[in-house]
C-alpha positions in Angstrom: -8.5 -57.2 44.4 -7.8 -57.9 40.7 -5.3 -55.0 40.4 -4.0 -55.1 44.0 -1.2 -57.5 43.0 -0.6 -56.6 39.4 -2.2 -56.7 36.0 -3.4 -59.5 33.8 0.1 -60.8 33.4 0.4 -61.4 37.1 -2.8 -63.5 37.2 -1.8 -65.3 34.0 1.5 -66.2 35.8 -0.6 -67.4 38.8 -2.7 -69.6 36.5 0.5 -71.1 34.9 1.9 -71.9 38.3 -1.4 -73.4 39.4 -1.5 -75.6 36.3 1.9 -76.9 37.1 1.0 -77.5 40.7 -2.1 -79.5 39.6 0.0 -81.5 37.1 2.4 -82.4 40.0 -0.4 -83.9 42.1 -0.7 -87.6 41.4 -4.5 -87.6 41.9 -5.5 -84.2 40.3 -3.4 -84.6 37.2 -5.8 -87.2 35.9 -8.6 -84.7 35.6 -6.5 -82.5 33.2 -4.0 -84.8 31.4 -6.3 -85.5 28.4 -7.0 -81.9 27.7 -5.0 -79.5 25.7 -2.8 -77.2 27.9 -4.5 -74.1 26.4 -7.9 -75.4 27.4 -6.7 -76.2 30.9 -5.3 -72.7 31.2 -8.6 -71.2 30.1 -10.5 -73.4 32.6 -8.1 -72.4 35.5 -8.3 -68.8 34.6 -12.1 -68.9 34.8 -11.8 -70.6 38.2 -9.4 -67.9 39.4 -11.7 -65.2 38.0 -14.6 -66.6 40.0 -12.3 -66.6 43.1 -11.6 -62.9 42.4 -15.3 -62.2 42.3 -15.7 -61.9 38.5 -17.8 -65.0 37.7 -20.0 -64.7 34.6 -23.7 -65.1 35.1 -23.8 -68.6 33.6 -20.7 -69.8 35.5 -22.6 -71.9 38.0 -24.5 -73.7 35.3 -21.3 -74.3 33.3 -19.2 -75.7 36.1 -22.1 -77.9 37.2 -22.4 -79.3 33.7 -18.6 -79.6 33.2 -18.2 -81.8 36.3 -21.1 -84.2 35.9 -19.8 -87.8 36.1 -16.2 -86.8 37.0 -16.4 -88.5 40.4 -14.8 -85.6 42.1 -14.6 -86.2 45.9 -14.4 -83.8 48.8 -10.8 -84.9 49.2 -10.1 -84.0 45.5 -11.7 -80.6 46.0 -9.6 -80.0 49.1 -6.4 -81.0 47.2 -7.4 -78.6 44.4 -8.0 -75.7 46.8 -4.8 -76.5 48.6 -2.8 -76.3 45.4 -4.3 -72.9 44.7 -3.6 -71.7 48.3 0.1 -72.7 47.9 0.5 -70.9 44.6 -1.2 -67.8 45.9 1.0 -67.8 48.9 4.1 -68.4 46.8 3.4 -65.3 44.6 2.8 -63.1 47.7 -1.0 -62.8 47.9 -1.9 -61.8 51.4 -3.4 -64.5 53.6 -6.7 -62.7 54.0 -7.0 -62.4 50.3 -6.1 -66.0 49.8 -9.0 -67.0 52.1 -11.4 -64.8 50.2 -10.4 -66.2 46.8 -10.3 -69.8 48.0 -13.5 -69.3 49.9 -15.4 -68.1 46.8 -14.2 -71.1 44.8 -15.0 -73.5 47.7 -18.5 -72.0 47.6 -19.0 -73.9 44.3 -18.1 -77.3 45.8 -21.8 -78.3 45.9 -21.8 -78.1 42.1 -18.6 -80.0 41.6 -18.2 -82.6 44.3 -20.3 -85.8 43.8 -21.5 -87.7 46.8 -18.6 -89.3 48.6 -18.9 -93.0 49.1 -18.8 -94.2 52.7 
């Protein structure tokens, strides 16, 4: 799927649009606003890469460690995934591929989302 829509430049563009979409979200922006833009771009590219099926062997351990204590809720995760869905749709990724990409990333939710308070 990596080359179905274009080369690295296409996916870099997707990551840039995704970053902007996250910054527009009043809740999600707080997770990224204290980081350097280049760092956020790198993080978001790693997330997209996992969605494309190219996660590194240590990816699970890295994302688990990176999200400890961040108080990310199920709602936050859904907002995050929806931002990605919207961007992928905007750049012309087919709906079935969007669901594959988002589904792979959603599969890591158990490592990211902390227990929601009731």
